[in-house]
Backbone as CSV, one residue per row, in Angstrom:
resi,resn,N_x,N_y,N_z,CA_x,CA_y,CA_z,C_x,C_y,C_z
1,MET,44.671,-1.134,-42.734,45.164,-0.638,-41.434,45.646,-1.886,-40.863
2,TRP,46.851,-1.892,-40.181,47.338,-3.102,-39.475,47.222,-2.794,-37.979
3,LEU,46.641,-3.761,-37.345,46.239,-3.622,-35.994,46.918,-4.652,-35.113
4,CYS,47.773,-4.403,-34.108,48.296,-5.327,-33.186,47.535,-5.198,-31.932
5,VAL,46.651,-6.276,-31.627,45.831,-6.259,-30.446,46.813,-6.392,-29.263
6,PRO,46.667,-5.666,-28.194,47.556,-5.851,-27.084,47.344,-7.263,-26.495
7,HIS,48.542,-7.830,-26.010,48.570,-9.196,-25.470,47.678,-9.510,-24.291
8,MET,47.388,-8.605,-23.547,46.640,-8.797,-22.357,45.218,-8.201,-22.544
9,ALA,44.737,-8.011,-23.767,43.314,-7.436,-23.986,42.419,-8.448,-23.644
10,THR,41.325,-8.018,-22.934,40.148,-8.929,-22.621,39.227,-9.005,-23.817
11,ASP,38.377,-9.980,-23.700,37.483,-10.102,-24.803,36.531,-8.870,-24.932
12,GLU,36.238,-8.191,-23.793,35.339,-6.862,-23.758,36.202,-5.827,-24.561
13,TYR,37.505,-5.851,-24.149,38.354,-4.904,-24.896,38.494,-5.046,-26.367
14,VAL,38.520,-6.302,-26.765,38.649,-6.614,-28.191,37.255,-6.320,-28.819
15,THR,36.182,-6.605,-28.300,34.811,-6.321,-28.730,34.730,-4.811,-29.059
16,ASN,35.096,-4.038,-27.987,34.974,-2.579,-28.204,35.949,-1.946,-29.174
17,LEU,37.061,-2.649,-29.279,38.032,-2.146,-30.398,37.482,-2.492,-31.761
18,ALA,36.857,-3.725,-31.978,36.291,-4.016,-33.202,35.097,-3.064,-33.516
19,ARG,34.341,-2.643,-32.563,33.223,-1.638,-32.788,33.762,-0.258,-33.090
20,LEU,34.824,0.072,-32.387,35.499,1.420,-32.634,35.838,1.492,-34.094
21,ILE,36.664,0.531,-34.617,37.150,0.473,-35.924,36.054,0.439,-36.850
22,LEU,34.976,-0.372,-36.688,33.809,-0.460,-37.692,32.817,0.593,-37.586
23,HIS,32.540,1.208,-36.406,31.608,2.266,-36.303,31.958,3.622,-35.903
24,GLY,33.238,3.748,-35.485,33.621,5.093,-34.977,33.381,5.199,-33.522
25,SER,33.438,6.398,-32.923,33.066,6.645,-31.577,32.808,8.060,-31.192
26,ASP,32.316,8.376,-30.143,31.793,9.601,-29.608,32.942,10.199,-28.834
27,GLY,34.136,9.641,-28.819,35.307,10.198,-28.060,35.431,9.401,-26.641
28,TRP,34.372,8.746,-26.206,34.561,8.027,-24.968,34.139,6.564,-25.276
29,ASN,33.176,6.183,-26.018,32.850,4.867,-26.360,32.554,4.527,-27.817
30,PRO,32.860,3.406,-28.095,32.547,3.227,-29.586,31.037,3.148,-29.857
31,TYR,30.789,3.532,-31.118,29.268,3.286,-31.391,28.858,1.962,-31.558
32,MET,27.771,1.671,-31.348,27.237,0.259,-31.318,26.882,-0.202,-32.742
33,SER,26.546,0.818,-33.513,26.216,0.703,-35.015,26.563,1.911,-35.828
34,ASN,26.241,1.836,-37.166,26.643,2.897,-37.999,25.889,4.173,-37.527
35,THR,26.613,5.277,-37.414,26.023,6.493,-36.860,26.173,7.667,-37.868
36,PRO,25.159,8.436,-38.184,25.350,9.413,-38.987,26.223,10.507,-38.422
37,ALA,27.168,11.052,-39.239,28.076,12.058,-38.824,28.701,11.746,-37.523
38,PRO,29.530,10.637,-37.429,30.076,10.351,-36.059,31.277,11.240,-35.780
39,LEU,31.404,11.543,-34.579,32.464,12.433,-33.964,33.739,11.976,-34.442
40,TYR,34.161,10.720,-34.213,35.322,10.004,-34.663,34.958,8.962,-35.636
41,PRO,35.168,9.028,-36.876,34.636,8.212,-37.875,35.342,6.797,-37.824
42,PRO,34.701,5.877,-38.473,35.291,4.441,-38.468,36.258,4.273,-39.634
43,LEU,36.874,3.330,-39.690,37.827,2.981,-40.779,36.951,3.073,-42.139
44,SER,37.495,3.734,-42.930,36.909,3.852,-44.436,36.502,2.574,-44.886
45,THR,35.361,2.371,-45.473,34.773,1.037,-46.029,35.680,0.615,-47.263
46,ASN,36.459,1.381,-47.811,37.260,0.868,-49.020,38.676,0.323,-48.403
47,LEU,38.894,0.319,-47.128,40.047,-0.286,-46.504,39.879,-1.553,-45.909
48,ARG,40.956,-2.346,-45.801,40.906,-3.563,-45.144,41.631,-3.378,-43.673
49,LEU,41.158,-4.249,-42.782,41.780,-4.301,-41.567,42.571,-5.640,-41.365
50,PHE,43.950,-5.467,-41.061,44.726,-6.628,-40.810,44.889,-6.815,-39.262
51,VAL,44.397,-7.895,-38.770,44.362,-8.071,-37.313,45.369,-9.208,-36.887
52,GLU,46.344,-8.535,-36.069,47.416,-9.539,-35.456,47.247,-9.400,-34.055
53,TYR,47.325,-10.595,-33.375,47.543,-10.664,-31.981,48.829,-10.263,-31.505
54,SER,48.877,-9.148,-30.648,50.039,-8.483,-30.324,51.195,-8.316,-31.249
55,ASN,52.357,-8.391,-30.787,53.467,-8.104,-31.819,54.627,-9.188,-31.384
56,GLU,54.892,-10.056,-32.316,56.053,-10.908,-32.150,56.023,-11.794,-30.988
57,MET,54.691,-12.338,-30.655,54.475,-13.178,-29.397,55.587,-14.457,-29.335
58,TRP,56.225,-14.739,-30.444,57.245,-15.795,-30.451,58.672,-15.271,-29.941
59,ASN,58.786,-13.995,-29.822,60.034,-13.295,-29.454,60.265,-13.302,-27.983
60,TYR,61.147,-14.240,-27.742,61.370,-14.264,-26.187,62.191,-13.235,-25.519
61,GLY,62.545,-12.178,-26.364,63.147,-10.927,-25.891,62.115,-9.949,-25.558
62,PHE,60.869,-10.194,-25.856,59.674,-9.169,-25.562,59.017,-9.737,-24.299
63,SER,58.482,-8.791,-23.394,57.820,-9.205,-22.253,56.459,-10.026,-22.570
64,GLN,55.825,-9.720,-23.662,54.604,-10.524,-24.046,54.944,-11.803,-24.127
65,TRP,56.160,-12.264,-24.527,56.466,-13.642,-24.758,56.437,-14.360,-23.242
66,GLY,57.002,-13.739,-22.234,56.919,-14.332,-21.119,55.536,-14.531,-20.457
67,TRP,54.753,-13.482,-20.629,53.372,-13.606,-20.225,52.589,-14.718,-20.857
68,ALA,52.716,-14.756,-22.285,52.026,-15.760,-23.078,52.533,-17.183,-22.600
69,ASN,53.818,-17.310,-22.537,54.470,-18.507,-22.115,54.005,-19.012,-20.707
70,ALA,53.760,-18.140,-19.688,53.103,-18.380,-18.504,51.596,-18.989,-18.617
71,GLN,50.856,-18.253,-19.565,49.481,-18.642,-19.750,49.472,-20.034,-20.356
72,ALA,50.377,-20.297,-21.422,50.485,-21.669,-21.997,50.872,-22.671,-21.008
73,ALA,51.791,-22.534,-20.276,52.214,-23.419,-19.256,51.075,-23.856,-18.292
74,SER,50.286,-22.659,-17.870,49.255,-23.045,-16.959,48.174,-23.886,-17.418
75,GLN,48.010,-23.918,-18.857,47.034,-24.722,-19.564,47.726,-25.959,-20.240
76,GLY,48.886,-26.178,-19.948,49.560,-27.398,-20.609,49.668,-27.415,-22.056
77,LEU,49.800,-26.139,-22.621,49.994,-25.953,-23.990,51.515,-25.453,-24.443
78,SER,51.706,-25.677,-25.653,52.843,-24.971,-26.058,52.578,-23.560,-26.205
79,GLN,53.590,-22.810,-26.239,53.511,-21.265,-26.392,52.753,-20.867,-27.707
80,ALA,53.091,-21.574,-28.748,52.622,-21.278,-30.120,51.174,-21.798,-30.007
81,ALA,50.737,-22.862,-29.492,49.424,-23.224,-29.351,48.561,-22.274,-28.725
82,TRP,49.088,-21.826,-27.469,48.185,-20.799,-26.695,48.128,-19.604,-27.460
83,VAL,49.091,-19.113,-28.136,49.070,-17.790,-28.925,48.029,-17.947,-30.019
84,ALA,48.065,-19.188,-30.590,47.127,-19.401,-31.834,45.652,-19.402,-31.392
85,ARG,45.447,-20.065,-30.153,44.026,-20.065,-29.579,43.597,-18.623,-29.222
86,ARG,44.428,-17.802,-28.707,44.006,-16.500,-28.366,43.786,-15.613,-29.660
87,ALA,44.769,-15.830,-30.724,44.671,-15.126,-31.901,43.234,-15.575,-32.559
88,SER,42.946,-16.760,-32.527,41.654,-17.325,-33.192,40.570,-16.838,-32.502
89,GLY,40.672,-16.602,-31.183,39.415,-15.948,-30.447,39.279,-14.650,-30.815
90,ILE,40.347,-13.842,-30.983,40.270,-12.300,-31.345,39.749,-12.320,-32.770
91,TRP,40.217,-13.093,-33.657,39.730,-13.169,-34.941,38.099,-13.368,-35.043
92,LYS,37.667,-14.354,-34.180,36.205,-14.641,-34.208,35.443,-13.399,-33.558
93,ILE,36.071,-12.739,-32.583,35.317,-11.580,-32.026,35.264,-10.529,-33.169
94,PHE,36.361,-10.216,-33.873,36.199,-9.073,-34.920,35.223,-9.563,-36.015
95,GLU,35.281,-10.826,-36.374,34.332,-11.289,-37.500,32.916,-11.230,-36.918
96,GLY,32.655,-11.539,-35.717,31.201,-11.566,-35.098,30.757,-10.116,-35.010
97,VAL,31.479,-9.287,-34.656,31.145,-7.748,-34.506,30.913,-7.262,-35.907
98,TRP,31.831,-7.485,-36.783,31.786,-6.822,-38.127,30.708,-7.552,-38.908
99,GLY,30.349,-8.904,-38.785,29.248,-9.497,-39.469,29.580,-9.757,-40.762
100,ALA,28.819,-10.529,-41.541,28.952,-11.083,-42.882,29.162,-9.881,-43.845
101,ALA,28.581,-8.857,-43.595,28.636,-7.647,-44.669,30.021,-6.973,-44.706
102,HIS,30.855,-7.210,-43.598,32.098,-6.538,-43.509,33.347,-7.601,-43.300
103,THR,33.014,-8.854,-43.048,33.965,-9.716,-42.799,35.146,-9.836,-43.707
104,GLN,34.748,-9.778,-45.108,35.739,-9.911,-46.140,36.777,-8.667,-46.017
105,ARG,36.644,-7.696,-45.350,37.550,-6.634,-44.948,38.586,-7.011,-43.971
106,ILE,38.441,-7.995,-43.272,39.289,-8.397,-42.254,40.266,-9.451,-42.779
107,VAL,41.541,-9.263,-42.488,42.603,-10.116,-42.847,43.275,-10.632,-41.493
108,ARG,43.051,-12.050,-41.325,43.585,-12.625,-40.140,45.132,-12.850,-40.306
109,VAL,45.870,-12.308,-39.458,47.309,-12.347,-39.539,47.839,-13.078,-38.431
110,GLY,48.544,-14.250,-38.896,49.338,-15.024,-37.923,50.753,-14.619,-37.965
111,ALA,51.511,-14.632,-36.768,52.777,-14.253,-36.686,53.722,-15.358,-36.352
112,GLY,54.862,-15.358,-37.108,55.883,-16.517,-36.798,57.204,-15.861,-37.022
113,TRP,58.245,-16.840,-36.978,59.527,-16.544,-36.956,60.197,-17.511,-38.032
114,THR,60.792,-17.057,-39.101,61.205,-17.722,-40.180,62.364,-18.877,-39.761
115,ILE,63.049,-18.583,-38.618,64.033,-19.549,-38.242,63.458,-20.762,-37.362
116,ASP,62.199,-20.629,-37.004,61.544,-21.654,-36.357,60.304,-22.116,-36.909
117,LYS,60.527,-23.077,-37.852,59.407,-23.559,-38.562,58.361,-24.362,-37.651
118,ALA,58.828,-24.902,-36.563,57.974,-25.833,-35.720,56.945,-24.802,-35.012
119,TYR,57.431,-23.657,-34.659,56.572,-22.612,-33.984,55.419,-22.310,-34.996
120,CYS,55.852,-21.961,-36.206,54.793,-21.585,-37.244,53.866,-22.695,-37.485
121,GLN,54.297,-23.949,-37.510,53.449,-25.053,-37.884,52.463,-25.384,-36.637
122,ARG,52.967,-25.307,-35.493,52.167,-25.432,-34.374,51.024,-24.322,-34.180
123,PHE,51.451,-23.163,-34.564,50.482,-21.971,-34.542,49.368,-22.243,-35.668
124,ILE,49.880,-22.473,-36.786,48.803,-22.746,-37.761,47.871,-24.016,-37.598
125,ASP,48.430,-24.999,-37.007,47.762,-26.294,-36.717,46.675,-25.944,-35.676
126,GLU,47.181,-25.241,-34.603,46.211,-24.894,-33.538,45.029,-23.861,-33.992
127,ALA,45.446,-23.020,-34.747,44.411,-22.107,-35.301,43.385,-22.902,-36.167
128,ALA,43.793,-23.908,-37.072,42.931,-24.617,-37.849,42.045,-25.477,-36.802
129,THR,42.569,-26.074,-35.734,41.765,-26.833,-34.813,40.773,-25.976,-34.165
130,ASN,41.096,-24.633,-34.008,40.125,-23.730,-33.378,39.061,-23.191,-34.593
131,GLY,39.188,-23.668,-35.846,38.265,-23.247,-36.812,38.461,-22.014,-37.472
132,VAL,39.534,-21.320,-37.166,39.936,-20.085,-37.801,41.440,-19.917,-38.094
133,LYS,41.719,-20.172,-39.415,43.151,-20.250,-39.872,43.533,-18.738,-40.220
134,PRO,44.719,-18.492,-40.124,45.117,-17.084,-40.573,45.103,-16.979,-42.135
135,HIS,44.849,-15.917,-42.444,44.732,-15.681,-44.074,46.227,-15.584,-44.529
136,ILE,47.067,-14.810,-43.726,48.452,-14.685,-43.998,49.265,-14.932,-42.790
137,LEU,50.564,-15.239,-42.938,51.529,-15.380,-42.030,52.514,-14.414,-42.104
138,SER,52.691,-13.530,-41.124,53.647,-12.395,-41.132,54.837,-12.901,-40.373
139,VAL,55.972,-13.000,-40.994,57.111,-13.586,-40.298,58.337,-12.675,-40.131
140,ALA,59.212,-12.852,-39.145,60.319,-12.057,-38.998,61.523,-13.035,-39.293
141,PRO,62.735,-12.639,-39.536,63.246,-11.316,-39.490,62.867,-10.461,-40.723
142,TYR,61.851,-10.810,-41.421,61.343,-10.005,-42.569,62.223,-9.954,-43.752
143,PHE,63.192,-10.886,-43.927,63.936,-10.870,-45.079,63.466,-11.911,-46.096
144,GLY,63.341,-13.109,-45.812,63.070,-14.112,-46.749,64.229,-14.661,-47.411
145,ASN,63.923,-15.682,-48.236,64.931,-16.439,-48.994,66.101,-16.987,-48.114
146,ASP,65.710,-17.169,-46.964,66.675,-17.842,-45.924,67.853,-17.015,-45.536
147,ILE,67.769,-15.724,-45.813,68.824,-14.801,-45.584,69.334,-14.946,-44.083
148,GLN,68.379,-15.172,-43.196,68.655,-15.270,-41.813,69.618,-16.524,-41.490
149,GLU,69.465,-17.555,-42.237,70.335,-18.789,-42.186,71.764,-18.411,-42.546
150,TRP,71.744,-17.506,-43.636,73.060,-17.263,-44.228,73.824,-16.293,-43.240
151,VAL,73.138,-15.271,-42.512,73.673,-14.550,-41.559,74.079,-15.376,-40.383
152,TRP,73.200,-16.190,-39.910,73.535,-17.237,-38.800,74.960,-17.919,-39.044
153,SER,75.018,-18.375,-40.290,76.181,-19.177,-40.640,77.461,-18.439,-40.518
154,LEU,77.403,-17.125,-40.585,78.617,-16.359,-40.378,79.174,-16.226,-38.924
155,GLY,78.272,-16.490,-37.995,78.763,-16.672,-36.606,78.829,-15.284,-35.917
156,PRO,79.221,-15.465,-34.786,79.238,-14.250,-33.804,79.989,-13.068,-34.346
157,ALA,80.994,-13.365,-35.213,81.735,-12.190,-35.795,81.006,-11.258,-36.616
158,PHE,79.973,-11.684,-37.078,79.035,-10.840,-37.798,78.506,-9.730,-37.057
159,PHE,78.276,-9.893,-35.664,77.635,-8.911,-34.864,78.926,-8.289,-34.095
160,THR,79.511,-7.447,-34.729,80.701,-6.692,-34.056,80.669,-5.223,-34.279
161,ASN,81.664,-4.505,-34.029,81.549,-3.151,-34.165,81.380,-2.713,-35.542
162,LYS,81.548,-3.696,-36.495,81.439,-3.405,-37.878,79.988,-3.940,-38.428
163,CYS,79.091,-3.896,-37.395,77.692,-4.440,-37.756,77.134,-3.851,-38.967
164,GLU,77.181,-2.344,-38.983,76.500,-1.704,-40.146,76.999,-2.245,-41.459
165,ALA,78.323,-2.364,-41.566,78.905,-2.813,-42.836,78.396,-4.246,-43.114
166,HIS,78.338,-5.086,-42.100,78.003,-6.505,-42.230,76.416,-6.516,-42.595
167,LEU,75.616,-5.614,-42.037,74.270,-5.500,-42.333,74.059,-5.086,-44.047
168,GLU,74.925,-4.200,-44.359,74.945,-3.936,-45.854,75.334,-5.209,-46.731
169,THR,76.290,-5.939,-46.141,76.687,-7.161,-46.874,75.365,-8.092,-46.932
170,ALA,74.715,-8.322,-45.752,73.547,-9.155,-45.623,72.395,-8.620,-46.589
171,HIS,72.308,-7.424,-46.684,71.300,-6.891,-47.654,71.544,-7.049,-49.039
172,ASP,72.953,-6.975,-49.436,73.318,-7.247,-50.731,73.088,-8.622,-51.076
173,GLU,73.427,-9.501,-50.199,73.190,-10.954,-50.450,71.589,-11.260,-50.700
174,TRP,70.845,-10.631,-49.644,69.489,-10.881,-49.692,68.823,-10.369,-51.122
175,GLN,69.274,-9.224,-51.560,68.873,-8.633,-52.785,69.383,-9.606,-54.053
176,ARG,70.585,-10.047,-53.867,71.055,-10.858,-54.935,70.098,-12.208,-55.048
177,ARG,69.648,-12.680,-53.927,68.895,-13.930,-53.902,67.527,-13.542,-54.437
178,ILE,66.879,-12.504,-54.132,65.629,-12.143,-54.635,65.728,-11.880,-56.129
179,LEU,66.653,-11.077,-56.609,66.690,-10.766,-57.977,67.080,-12.002,-58.824
180,SER,67.864,-12.978,-58.378,68.269,-14.067,-58.977,67.310,-15.152,-59.084
181,GLY,66.222,-15.038,-58.193,65.262,-16.096,-58.036,65.827,-17.267,-57.017
182,VAL,66.849,-17.085,-56.385,67.361,-18.243,-55.684,66.584,-18.182,-54.343
183,SER,66.028,-19.289,-53.991,65.263,-19.482,-52.758,65.913,-20.386,-51.704
184,GLY,65.731,-20.240,-50.510,66.311,-21.101,-49.546,65.510,-22.280,-49.334
185,THR,65.750,-22.961,-48.242,65.158,-24.326,-47.965,63.934,-24.237,-47.051
186,SER,63.697,-23.056,-46.451,62.506,-22.860,-45.644,61.445,-22.046,-46.214
């Protein structure tokens, strides 16, 4: 299960969310521990939980970026550092609620942007400083092999009324890179 924790979620919300997924609920509140025959059952024990803080917090096109940027500025941090601190806190809450018996089912997901290595590095460094590094880094634009740099190099003409055809061209180039083993520089 992939979970994006809402960007304005409080610690209490996160704690209850962790309980809900681990123990299930009665329809109003999460159970505090394993319950025989729960009304709404928990996540199956054979499944893992991928925990990401919000969605694309690096993306200045989304309202959560502005909110996080304001939080970061008020604390004298970069936006990436602030997001990493909050993500680390959320991961710690989940791991605390789930305990040692279930922590191995939690996958800590850091989010980044392939075109901004500096953001990703600040995020990872700050998470490490807070004692909880991500297990994986989920990055956008979700292509890999530096295809975004290739698209960017084509300039504004790429994004025209022929965009669909251009996207096909980008996909073909990406597929060529993957199948040929060509990798980019980032």
